[in-house]
Phi, psi and omega in degrees: 000318180296321180294322180296316179294322180295318178294322180293319180291327177294320178298316180295321178296319177297317178297316180297316179295319179298319179298316180296316180297314178297320179297313180293316181294321176298318178296320178294321178297313180297318178298317179297316180297315183291330179280332180278327184244087180288141183284347180054039179279339181247126178282157180293325180253044184301324182294313180296319178296320178297318178295319179296317178298317179299315180293324178296315179297317179297320177296318179296320179296318178296319179296318178296318180296320179294326178297319180071021180290141173257117184236135178225127174262115183265116185255121181280160175048057186235149169249117186270125176256190181291312183241353184219149177252131181263124181263135177263107180094151185274344185235137178189170175261125182257145180240153182223127179250133184229122179230154178276187183292344177261016181064026176262140180298138177264122182255155174079013178282153173262113184246129178233137178252117180260135176243117181250134178258108184302328184268349182202099184293344179293342180269355180300147177204172179223154179225129175282133178261142184251144181286123181251343176200173181302114178075008180239127184235152177212157178202149180270130179241140175224109182283129181286340183225150173281165176113200187281137177218157171241122178260130176235115176263120183246126178249130178238129175224103187068234179265356179277135181224139175213156184224155170229137185239136177224137174267131181230160176229118183274122179254157176289155175293133183254000000 
């Protein structure tokens, strides 16, 4: 009986030592991989790039404000929340209204609707919107996946560019 207990405790001790050895060796492998293959997520001149990006964004905001365009992206079949719009169904025709600073319709603009998927950039796509009336543009959108999307409607008229951004969540048809 004593020999059986002694053999059993040796097996458990061996299992415990093996677990510790595998854990330590696995950690060493992961540590080696992470030190040899840097992800390069941070640029060396990140501060300067951030300042340049900030000044670019501020310039773009000032340029948009100076244009004074009134832009509205009209989203069909939607439930509007505080920060996100919920879309019922993946396909619909979207409309975009564009007016100048005097509330007059802007004609002849090139309007593109970009759909960005935050979790998978391979699903991103764009749709050219066509002018259907003075200052009114429309385009058919069909989302390939349900879930969160960011819609950016970009209007170009000559060298002037302005955008409107909306976060949407595509729900299945119920």
